[in-house]
Wavefront OBJ file of the C-alpha trace (Angstrom):
o trace
v -11.373 79.633 -4.346
v -10.674 82.546 -6.687
v -11.853 82.561 -10.294
v -9.305 84.156 -12.618
v -11.045 83.942 -16.003
v -14.239 82.736 -17.628
v -15.733 82.188 -21.076
v -19.098 80.960 -22.317
v -18.656 78.213 -24.929
v -20.882 77.638 -27.960
v -22.750 74.781 -26.275
v -23.682 76.965 -23.284
v -21.005 75.556 -20.976
v -19.272 78.097 -18.733
v -15.513 77.456 -18.535
v -13.696 79.098 -15.620
v -10.097 79.002 -14.455
v -9.535 79.127 -10.695
v -6.859 79.030 -8.053
v -7.154 77.534 -4.602
v -4.021 78.411 -2.678
v -1.250 76.951 -4.834
v -3.659 74.687 -6.752
v -4.692 75.837 -10.258
v -7.806 74.311 -11.791
v -10.537 74.552 -14.395
v -14.283 74.252 -13.841
v -16.847 73.564 -16.574
v -20.478 74.237 -15.617
v -23.464 73.305 -17.817
v -26.283 75.691 -18.581
v -28.571 73.717 -16.264
v -27.375 74.009 -12.680
v -27.030 72.745 -10.040
v -25.532 69.632 -11.617
v -23.681 66.524 -10.404
v -19.921 66.947 -10.146
v -17.271 64.801 -11.859
v -13.644 65.173 -10.778
v -11.344 64.560 -13.737
v -7.831 63.673 -12.607
v -5.258 63.373 -15.360
v -2.149 61.262 -15.281
v 0.562 63.166 -13.452
v 2.688 65.219 -15.802
v -0.046 66.120 -18.275
v -1.223 69.725 -17.989
v -4.902 70.328 -17.270
v -4.999 72.223 -20.584
v -4.085 69.117 -22.607
v -6.433 69.175 -25.647
v -7.690 65.603 -25.135
v -8.537 66.287 -21.497
v -10.267 69.564 -22.289
v -12.309 67.963 -25.078
v -13.531 65.218 -22.740
v -14.424 67.726 -20.041
v -16.356 69.997 -22.407
v -18.229 67.050 -23.905
v -19.239 65.819 -20.452
v -20.285 69.262 -19.206
v -22.443 69.811 -22.294
v -24.390 66.715 -21.240
v -25.403 68.052 -17.866
v -22.461 67.543 -15.522
v -20.178 69.961 -13.754
v -16.565 68.914 -14.434
v -13.476 69.993 -12.523
v -9.790 69.299 -12.983
v -6.639 70.545 -11.279
v -2.918 70.544 -11.849
v -1.656 68.576 -8.891
v 1.867 68.976 -7.511
v 4.412 68.638 -10.322
v 1.781 68.858 -13.078
v 1.404 71.466 -15.777
v 3.089 74.732 -14.797
v 3.503 73.809 -11.148
v 7.172 73.524 -10.170
v 8.923 70.185 -10.049
v 11.852 69.392 -7.811
v 15.168 68.248 -9.225
v 14.462 64.810 -7.730
v 11.116 64.638 -9.564
v 12.737 65.545 -12.873
v 15.455 62.947 -12.345
v 12.897 60.259 -11.482
v 10.833 61.042 -14.600
v 13.929 60.909 -16.789
v 15.058 57.618 -15.256
v 11.580 56.114 -15.697
v 11.473 57.101 -19.391
v 14.977 55.765 -19.965
v 14.236 52.417 -18.302
v 10.973 51.967 -20.233
v 12.674 52.699 -23.575
v 15.419 50.222 -22.718
v 12.950 47.547 -21.648
v 14.420 47.407 -18.152
v 12.435 46.688 -14.975
v 10.721 49.834 -13.786
v 8.788 48.673 -10.722
v 11.046 50.206 -8.088
v 11.538 53.440 -10.017
v 7.797 53.715 -10.497
v 7.106 52.921 -6.858
v 9.499 55.574 -5.546
v 8.141 58.164 -7.983
v 4.379 57.622 -8.218
v 3.750 56.528 -4.635
v 4.670 59.949 -3.179
v 2.696 61.696 -5.945
v -0.468 59.913 -4.852
v 0.188 60.939 -1.244
v 0.497 64.604 -2.312
v -2.324 64.658 -4.855
v -5.247 63.120 -2.955
v -5.305 65.735 -0.141
v -5.258 68.472 -2.786
v -8.259 66.893 -4.470
v -10.087 66.717 -1.155
v -9.364 70.407 -0.493
v -10.634 71.213 -3.988
v -13.755 69.121 -3.451
v -14.547 71.010 -0.236
v -14.382 74.314 -2.098
v -16.346 73.097 -5.111
v -19.245 71.729 -3.099
v -19.593 75.116 -1.386
v -20.538 76.678 -4.750
v -24.307 77.061 -5.325
v -24.113 75.836 -8.938
v -22.783 72.425 -7.922
v -24.973 69.678 -6.547
v -24.245 66.136 -5.474
v -23.442 63.385 -5.830
v -19.807 63.261 -6.968
v -18.083 61.047 -9.524
v -14.413 60.514 -10.329
v -12.857 59.902 -13.743
v -9.219 59.438 -14.707
v -5.898 58.435 -13.200
v -6.243 55.015 -11.592
v -3.741 55.316 -8.739
v -5.223 58.560 -7.424
v -8.756 57.311 -8.037
v -8.266 54.207 -5.909
v -7.048 56.203 -2.919
v -9.724 58.850 -3.342
v -12.512 56.269 -3.621
v -11.308 54.635 -0.398
v -10.814 57.734 1.765
v -13.457 60.081 0.364
v -17.065 59.044 1.167
v -18.470 61.716 -1.162
v -17.324 59.754 -4.227
v -20.372 57.806 -5.448
v -19.017 56.228 -8.664
v -15.693 56.055 -10.485
v -14.257 55.490 -13.945
v -10.591 54.472 -14.014
v -8.394 54.658 -17.067
v -6.580 51.383 -16.565
v -2.885 51.284 -15.873
v -0.986 48.205 -14.828
v 1.627 50.234 -12.975
v -0.172 51.136 -9.765
v 1.786 51.542 -6.503
v 1.681 48.627 -4.098
v -0.308 50.618 -1.556
v -3.081 51.249 -4.090
v -3.080 47.642 -5.297
v -3.840 46.672 -1.700
v -6.416 49.444 -1.309
v -8.238 48.257 -4.444
v -9.978 45.625 -2.299
v -11.559 48.463 -0.289
v -13.089 50.174 -3.337
v -16.833 49.556 -3.066
v -18.371 52.232 -5.312
v -19.713 51.305 -8.789
v -16.738 51.164 -11.139
v -16.085 51.388 -14.880
v -12.557 50.273 -15.827
v -11.181 51.264 -19.250
v -8.313 49.169 -20.597
v -6.230 49.723 -23.724
v -5.225 46.238 -24.814
v -1.935 47.320 -26.426
v -0.929 49.960 -23.890
v 2.796 50.290 -24.403
v 3.424 51.629 -20.912
v 1.191 49.437 -18.759
v 1.258 45.628 -18.509
v -2.091 44.183 -19.557
v -2.097 41.310 -17.068
v -1.477 43.650 -14.156
v -4.450 45.738 -15.196
v -6.615 42.613 -15.394
v -5.393 41.482 -11.967
v -6.191 44.917 -10.574
v -9.722 44.771 -11.970
v -10.176 41.381 -10.324
v -8.998 42.806 -6.985
v -11.548 45.623 -6.730
v -13.954 44.936 -3.885
v -17.037 46.525 -5.433
v -19.970 44.332 -6.412
v -20.655 46.449 -9.489
v -17.664 46.711 -11.794
v -17.424 46.717 -15.578
v -14.347 46.279 -17.779
v -14.183 47.808 -21.263
v -11.145 46.687 -23.287
v -10.220 48.181 -26.655
v -7.373 47.591 -29.069
v -4.781 50.328 -29.256
v -2.101 52.131 -27.278
v -2.201 54.276 -24.174
v -3.774 57.352 -25.759
v -6.040 55.446 -28.151
v -9.180 55.132 -26.020
v -12.067 55.337 -28.527
v -14.302 58.384 -28.347
v -17.405 56.215 -27.928
v -16.088 55.197 -24.511
v -16.778 58.750 -23.400
v -20.424 58.273 -24.360
v -20.515 55.017 -22.394
v -18.841 56.722 -19.442
v -21.520 59.406 -19.410
v -24.214 56.716 -19.432
v -22.437 55.027 -16.514
v -22.416 58.271 -14.521
v -26.010 58.896 -15.537
v -27.029 55.704 -13.775
v -25.255 56.599 -10.547
v -25.163 60.395 -10.289
v -28.507 61.500 -11.733
l 1 2 3 4 5 6 7 8 9 10 11 12 13 14 15 16 17 18 19 20 21 22 23 24 25 26 27 28 29 30 31 32 33 34 35 36 37 38 39 40 41 42 43 44 45 46 47 48 49 50 51 52 53 54 55 56 57 58 59 60 61 62 63 64 65 66 67 68 69 70 71 72 73 74 75 76 77 78 79 80 81 82 83 84 85 86 87 88 89 90 91 92 93 94 95 96 97 98 99 100 101 102 103 104 105 106 107 108 109 110 111 112 113 114 115 116 117 118 119 120 121 122 123 124 125 126 127 128 129 130 131 132 133 134 135 136 137 138 139 140 141 142 143 144 145 146 147 148 149 150 151 152 153 154 155 156 157 158 159 160 161 162 163 164 165 166 167 168 169 170 171 172 173 174 175 176 177 178 179 180 181 182 183 184 185 186 187 188 189 190 191 192 193 194 195 196 197 198 199 200 201 202 203 204 205 206 207 208 209 210 211 212 213 214 215 216 217 218 219 220 221 222 223 224 225 226 227 228 229 230 231 232 233 234 235 236 237 238 239
């Protein structure tokens, strides 16, 4: 892991950009270290520098957590293949037209999960080797990646999923193997994710401790107070 830049923010959080092979990432470390680690995985296509994502990460780090995010394959400035670009365009077109998108989504997002999870595991190995990071580890963000990571990565102790009804079939099956404490955030009027599928997915999770928070509004309208509740959730399981 090579750090390429750093800045100390007003709240005492140290923000550092890093590269790990081809993987670019950002690490936010609180003034009090070592601190529990939260992996923040954004929905594929959003850059790690998206203002909403950065604001959430800084808020969380200022409350005593180390937060890390990466641009997975095809995200941010990382190159996308012509096939990826075509699949994204076809998915957007079908959703605007109200056409079925299941097969397009499956062929597009399924392979992204397969590429992204190993990169997160490589990143986690490198992060936990740093002296300023302690355990345990939490996960927050993209549901499809989070399901796979919670199943295959024993170092994940708790997870918060931003609910999406469109989850690949493989992850819908794997949901029954998720046993870590879980907070599931659902936007009731999410224009891109069927509500009933999200509810069915929540029902499928195998963990004995799972909580569903549903709020009115579209995909990007998750209320800010949910971030406070998420930090309390992680406080119960990581501190």
